[in-house]
C-alpha positions in Angstrom: -0.1 0.0 0.2 1.3 3.3 -1.0 1.9 6.1 1.8 0.9 9.5 1.0 3.0 12.2 1.4 3.0 14.0 4.7 2.8 18.0 5.3 4.3 19.8 8.2 6.7 22.0 9.6 10.4 20.3 9.6 13.3 20.5 11.5 16.9 20.2 9.7 20.5 20.5 9.9 22.7 21.9 7.2 26.1 22.7 7.0 27.1 25.4 4.3 30.1 28.0 3.9 28.8 31.9 2.5 30.4 35.6 2.3 28.7 37.9 4.2 29.6 41.7 3.1 30.0 43.3 6.2 29.9 47.0 6.0 33.5 47.0 7.0 34.2 44.6 3.9 32.3 46.7 2.2 34.1 50.0 2.8 37.7 48.0 2.2 36.7 46.8 -1.2 35.6 50.9 -1.9 38.5 51.9 -0.3 40.9 49.8 -2.2 38.7 50.8 -5.4 39.2 54.5 -5.0 41.9 56.9 -6.3 44.0 58.6 -4.0 41.8 62.0 -4.5 38.4 59.8 -3.6 40.2 58.7 -0.7 41.2 61.8 0.7 37.8 62.9 0.6 36.7 60.1 2.5 39.2 60.8 5.3 37.8 63.9 5.4 34.3 63.1 5.8 36.1 60.6 8.3 37.6 63.1 10.6 34.4 65.2 10.5 32.6 62.2 12.3 35.1 60.7 14.0 36.6 63.0 17.0 39.3 60.2 17.8 40.9 60.7 14.5 43.2 63.7 13.2 45.1 64.8 10.5 48.7 64.2 10.5 50.1 67.4 9.8 53.7 66.3 10.4 56.7 66.7 8.1 58.1 63.4 9.5 57.9 59.7 7.8 55.2 58.7 10.0 53.3 55.6 8.5 49.6 54.6 9.9 51.0 52.2 11.6 52.5 54.4 13.7 49.6 56.2 15.0 49.3 53.6 18.2 52.1 55.8 19.6 50.3 58.4 22.4 49.3 61.9 21.6 50.9 64.9 22.5 49.0 66.5 25.1 46.9 69.2 23.8 48.3 72.6 24.1 46.7 74.3 27.2 44.9 78.1 26.9 46.2 80.7 28.8 44.4 82.7 31.2 44.2 86.3 31.2 46.7 86.3 34.6 49.4 84.9 32.0 48.4 87.7 29.1 49.1 90.8 31.4 52.4 88.7 32.5 53.7 88.8 29.3 53.0 92.3 28.3 50.3 91.3 25.6 46.8 93.2 26.9 46.9 97.0 26.2 47.2 99.3 29.3 44.6 101.2 30.2 46.2 104.3 30.3 46.9 104.1 27.0 43.8 102.5 24.9 40.6 102.3 27.2 38.6 100.0 26.1 35.5 102.2 25.4 37.2 103.5 22.4 34.9 105.0 19.6 35.8 102.7 16.3 33.3 103.8 14.0 35.0 106.1 12.2 38.1 104.1 11.9 39.3 102.0 8.5 41.7 99.2 8.7 43.2 99.5 5.4 44.0 96.2 4.4 45.3 94.7 7.9 42.5 91.7 7.9 41.9 92.2 11.4 38.8 90.6 11.2 40.0 87.6 9.0 37.4 88.4 6.1 40.1 90.7 4.4 43.1 87.9 4.6 41.2 85.0 3.8 39.5 86.5 0.8 43.1 87.9 -0.8 44.9 84.6 0.3 47.4 86.8 2.0 48.5 89.2 -1.7 48.5 92.6 -0.7 47.7 93.9 -3.9 44.6 92.1 -4.0 41.6 93.9 -5.1 38.0 92.8 -4.5 36.9 94.6 -7.8 39.4 93.9 -10.5 38.6 89.5 -9.1 34.9 90.4 -9.7 35.4 91.4 -13.2 38.2 88.6 -13.7 35.6 86.1 -13.8 34.4 84.3 -16.6 30.8 85.2 -17.7 28.2 82.7 -18.6 27.1 82.3 -21.8 23.5 82.8 -21.7 24.1 85.7 -19.3 26.4 87.2 -22.0 24.0 86.7 -24.9 20.8 88.0 -22.8 22.8 91.1 -21.9 23.3 91.4 -26.0 20.3 90.7 -26.6 18.9 93.3 -23.9 20.9 96.3 -26.1 19.9 94.9 -29.2 16.4 94.3 -29.5 13.8 97.0 -27.9 10.2 95.3 -29.0 8.4 92.4 -26.3 8.2 90.3 -29.5 12.0 90.5 -30.5 13.5 89.5 -26.7 11.0 86.7 -26.9 12.4 85.3 -30.0 15.5 86.0 -28.8 15.2 83.9 -25.4 13.7 80.8 -27.3 16.8 80.8 -29.4 19.2 80.9 -26.7 17.3 78.3 -25.0 17.2 76.1 -28.2 21.5 76.3 -28.5 23.2 73.9 -27.7 27.0 73.5 -25.8 28.8 74.2 -29.3 26.5 77.4 -30.1 24.5 75.9 -32.8 20.6 75.1 -32.4 19.7 72.1 -31.7 15.7 73.0 -32.9 15.0 73.8 -36.4 13.9 77.4 -36.9 10.7 76.4 -38.4 10.1 74.7 -34.7 10.9 77.5 -32.5 8.6 79.7 -34.9 5.4 77.5 -34.8 6.0 77.5 -31.2 6.6 80.8 -30.3 3.6 81.5 -33.0 5.7 84.0 -35.1 6.5 83.7 -38.8 9.7 82.0 -40.1 10.3 85.9 -41.2 10.1 87.2 -38.0 12.4 84.9 -36.3 15.2 84.9 -39.1 15.7 88.4 -39.2 16.3 88.3 -35.3 18.2 85.7 -35.6 20.8 87.1 -38.9 21.2 89.7 -36.3 22.4 87.5 -33.1 25.3 85.7 -35.5 26.7 88.7 -35.0 26.7 88.6 -31.5 29.8 88.2 -29.5 31.5 85.3 -30.2 30.3 85.4 -33.9 28.7 82.2 -35.2 26.2 81.3 -32.5 22.7 80.3 -33.4 23.6 79.4 -36.8 22.0 75.9 -38.3 25.3 74.5 -40.1 29.4 74.8 -40.1 28.9 76.6 -43.3 26.1 79.1 -42.0 28.6 79.0 -38.4 31.9 80.2 -40.9 30.3 82.9 -43.1 28.9 84.9 -40.2 32.8 85.0 -38.7 34.1 85.9 -41.9 31.4 88.6 -42.5 32.4 90.0 -38.9 36.1 90.1 -40.5 34.5 91.4 -43.6 36.2 88.6 -45.1 33.3 87.0 -47.2 33.9 87.4 -50.6 31.8 85.3 -53.6 35.3 83.2 -53.2 35.1 82.7 -49.7 30.8 81.6 -49.9 31.6 79.1 -53.0 34.0 77.1 -50.8 31.4 77.5 -47.7 28.7 76.1 -49.9 31.1 72.8 -51.0 33.0 71.8 -47.5 32.6 68.2 -48.6 34.9 69.0 -51.2 37.7 70.7 -48.7 37.0 67.6 -46.5 38.0 65.0 -49.2 40.7 67.3 -50.2 39.6 67.9 -53.9 41.5 70.7 -53.9 41.8 71.2 -57.7 37.9 70.8 -58.5 37.5 73.5 -55.5 39.7 75.8 -56.9 37.8 75.7 -60.5 34.5 76.4 -58.2 35.9 79.2 -56.7 37.9 80.5 -59.4 41.3 81.1 -57.7 44.8 79.6 -58.1 46.4 76.9 -55.8 48.2 80.0 -54.0 44.8 81.6 -53.1 43.1 78.1 -52.1 46.2 77.8 -50.0 45.6 81.2 -48.3 42.2 80.7 -47.8 42.3 77.2 -46.2 44.7 79.0 -43.9 42.1 81.5 -42.8 39.7 78.7 -42.3 41.4 77.2 -40.6 41.8 80.1 -37.8 37.7 80.4 -37.5 36.5 78.4 -34.4 33.7 76.0 -35.5 32.3 75.6 -32.3 32.2 79.6 -30.9 30.3 78.2 -27.7 32.3 76.2 -26.1 34.7 79.0 -24.9 32.2 79.3 -22.2 31.1 77.9 -19.0 33.8 75.6 -19.2 35.8 74.6 -16.4 39.8 74.6 -16.4 41.7 71.5 -16.9 42.5 69.8 -13.2 46.2 68.4 -13.5 46.5 64.8 -13.5 47.6 63.7 -9.9 49.0 60.7 -10.0 48.8 58.0 -7.4 52.1 56.8 -7.1 55.6 58.0 -7.7 58.1 56.2 -9.5 61.8 57.5 -10.2 64.9 55.4 -11.0 67.4 54.2 -7.7 70.8 54.9 -7.3 73.1 52.9 -10.2 75.4 49.9 -8.0 78.7 49.0 -8.7 78.0 46.5 -11.1 76.0 49.5 -13.6 72.8 47.8 -12.3 69.8 50.2 -11.9 66.0 49.4 -10.2 63.2 51.8 -10.1 61.6 53.2 -6.5 58.0 53.3 -5.7 56.5 55.5 -3.3 52.4 56.1 -2.7 52.2 60.2 -2.9 52.1 61.9 0.1 50.8 65.1 -1.7 47.3 63.4 -2.1 47.2 60.8 1.2 46.3 62.4 4.1 48.0 60.4 7.5 46.6 59.8 10.2 46.8 59.6 14.0 44.4 58.2 17.0 44.1 60.5 19.2 44.5 58.1 22.1 45.5 60.6 24.9 42.5 62.3 24.3 40.5 59.2 24.3 42.5 58.2 27.8 41.1 61.6 29.5 37.3 61.3 28.4 37.1 57.6 29.4 38.4 58.2 32.8 35.2 60.5 33.3 32.8 59.5 31.1 29.3 58.0 31.5 28.3 54.4 30.2 26.9 55.5 26.9 29.7 57.7 26.2 32.2 55.0 27.1 29.7 52.7 24.5 30.2 55.5 21.9 34.1 56.0 22.7 34.5 52.1 22.4 33.0 52.5 18.9 34.4 55.4 17.4 38.0 53.7 18.8 37.3 50.5 16.9 35.8 52.6 13.8 39.3 54.7 14.1 41.6 51.9 14.6 40.5 50.0 11.8 40.4 52.6 9.3 44.4 53.2 10.2 45.0 49.6 9.2 42.7 49.8 5.8 44.6 52.5 4.5 47.7 50.8 5.7 46.9 47.9 3.9 45.4 49.7 1.1 48.6 51.4 0.7 50.9 48.3 0.6 48.2 46.5 -2.0 48.8 49.4 -4.7 52.3 49.0 -4.2 52.6 45.5 -4.4 50.7 45.8 -7.3 52.8 49.0 -9.1 55.9 47.1 -8.3 54.9 43.8 -10.4 53.9 45.7 -12.9 56.2 47.9 -12.7 58.9 44.7 -13.0 57.0 43.3 -16.2 56.9 46.5 -17.9 60.9 47.3 -17.4 61.4 47.7 -21.3 59.0 50.1 -22.0 60.5 52.2 -19.0 63.7 52.1 -20.5 63.2 51.9 -24.3 59.8 52.7 -24.9 56.8 52.0 -25.9 57.6 49.6 -29.0 58.7 47.0 -26.0 55.8 47.3 -24.0 54.7 43.6 -23.2 51.6 42.3 -23.4 50.2 41.9 -19.8 46.7 40.5 -18.3 45.1 40.9 -14.6 45.7 37.1 -14.3 49.2 37.3 -14.6 50.0 40.0 -12.0 47.0 38.2 -9.7 49.1 35.0 -10.1 52.6 36.7 -8.9 50.9 38.8 -5.6 49.0 36.3 -4.8 45.7 38.2 -5.0 42.2 37.8 -6.6 41.6 39.4 -10.7 39.0 41.4 -8.8 41.3 42.9 -6.4 44.0 43.7 -9.2 40.8 45.4 -11.3 40.2 47.4 -8.1 43.4 48.5 -7.7 44.6 49.6 -10.7 40.8 51.4 -11.7 41.1 54.8 -11.3 44.6 55.3 -10.4 47.5 57.0 -12.2 51.7 56.6 -11.8 53.8 59.1 -12.5 57.0 57.3 -14.6 60.0 59.0 -16.1 58.1 58.8 -19.3 55.2 60.7 -18.1 52.1 60.0 -16.6 50.2 56.7 -17.1 46.9 55.2 -16.0 48.0 51.9 -14.5 45.3 50.2 -16.7 47.4 51.1 -19.6 49.7 48.6 -18.9 47.2 45.6 -19.7 47.2 44.8 -23.2 46.2 42.1 -25.3 48.8 39.8 -26.8 49.2 39.4 -30.6 51.0 35.9 -31.5 53.9 35.9 -33.4 55.7 33.7 -36.4 57.7 32.6 -33.3 55.8 32.2 -30.9 56.7 35.2 -29.2 53.7 37.4 -28.4 53.5 41.2 -28.5 51.7 44.2 -27.6 48.5 45.1 -29.3 49.5 48.8 -27.8 52.8 48.0 -29.3 51.5 46.6 -33.3 49.6 50.1 -33.1 52.1 52.2 -32.3 54.1 50.4 -35.2 51.7 51.0 -37.9 51.9 54.7 -36.6 55.1 54.4 -37.8 55.3 52.8 -41.3 52.4 55.1 -42.3 54.4 58.0 -41.1 57.2 56.6 -43.4 55.5 55.8 -46.2 56.5 57.3 -49.5 54.0 60.0 -50.9 54.1 58.3 -54.1 53.6 54.6 -52.9 50.7 55.4 -50.3 50.6 51.4 -48.3 47.3 49.6 -48.2 46.3 47.9 -45.3 47.2 44.6 -46.9 50.3 46.0 -47.6 50.9 47.1 -43.7 49.5 43.7 -42.6 52.2 42.1 -45.0 55.3 44.3 -43.5 53.9 43.3 -40.0 54.1 39.8 -41.2 57.4 40.2 -42.2 59.0 41.6 -39.1 57.2 38.1 -37.2 53.6 40.1 -36.1 50.7 37.9 -37.4 48.4 40.4 -38.2 45.5 40.3 -40.3 43.9 43.3 -42.7 41.2 44.1 -40.9 43.2 44.6 -37.2 45.3 46.8 -39.3 42.5 49.1 -40.4 41.2 48.9 -36.5 44.2 49.9 -35.2 45.0 52.8 -38.7 41.3 54.2 -37.0 41.8 54.3 -33.6 44.9 56.3 -34.8 42.5 58.5 -36.6 44.5 57.8 -39.7 42.5 58.1 -42.7 42.6 55.0 -45.5 45.0 54.4 -48.3 42.7 56.8 -50.7 42.4 59.6 -49.0 46.1 59.9 -47.4 47.1 59.9 -51.4 45.1 62.9 -52.0 46.0 64.5 -48.9 50.1 64.0 -50.0 49.7 64.6 -53.6 51.7 68.0 -54.5 49.5 70.6 -55.0 
């Protein structure tokens, strides 16, 4: 007789393994992926939240592990008696306390801290000049010109709509017909306003095409003659470098054509990009690399260190913790205990992060030693797995370490990801870095004879003779990455005029 299955609660014992992502583990992984600037911002936030942490502003080489030493006692604030005995307080007969200072002007002494803070310690600082030095916003700059150029409410409304429809380069993002329909005005009214705004500063804004943008700038310079207009009407011929056909259309000789092309190159195809742009920020490296002193046998090595300018050092205020803990309540003791654990963990995590970055960077430098000594032609193929196997870390850890980080070398500043390149097989079983092969493609094209332009097949054949097994489509991909045109375009570019 078959037994019916029974349904009901049961109690079973099972043994399994799982990884629990604790907040500290998640924070450690995040710290490892941060660049030094991001880690510095994170540390600043921790300094505000944790009263037991303080920045080490000393000049010495104190590492994060040395923060276990007791902090020096905090300076005592002197009382009024010590001030009086030191002669720092004013005498009653010389400087009465009820003196009227309402009509006294402090000419740049910065006594209230405001002037010195704004001036940054510069005696020649002028607040009026500082306001004038600020670069205006493009839309505000155009709105000011529109208020001067137009008087009627309809024209101002059209101008405001055109300014709103302008993209970052200064072109109109929408067709004039669509803008006119949206405003409920005729296209002729809108075009009359737009014609004036094309001559606003900078000239060439509100254009619907590149030719119109350049024409407005040439008209502002009084250089828009019939030959120039004919060239602007045939910019596609100029892009293909078909100069002889362009000479016939414009009715000029080769010398005049060269002058016209040079004049076009001096114009700005995107006049709106000169405004509202932040200054370029310098790339601050996370790791510093320099050559070590040459040994007696003539060999030299490399020295690596974490950039101290971007990575602040932390100390734990153990003396402050001990003083507060002596007379603290139970709740305060619990809070201090949590903050001490958090501070100790953060200091150790930063030290572990620095050591991991240095270990990985040192192995990358060892593998790519030929690049640092001889150039990009000696860049070797390298993968995350190669570094992970050598430093005994997981590939995901290597990926986090090398993300968003750069190294300053004698050859320049490079991202750590730059040194990881795919490999191309060689004729003798030797592997070649894809970056090296791409550089070699650029060298071959730069050295080609103008009378014998090489095709992609010919370049692939030359590389195969050098022992690099590469296909024609790979050569074309590398050539496009180098922004080098094809053989037909190069033949036109390098043809004698």
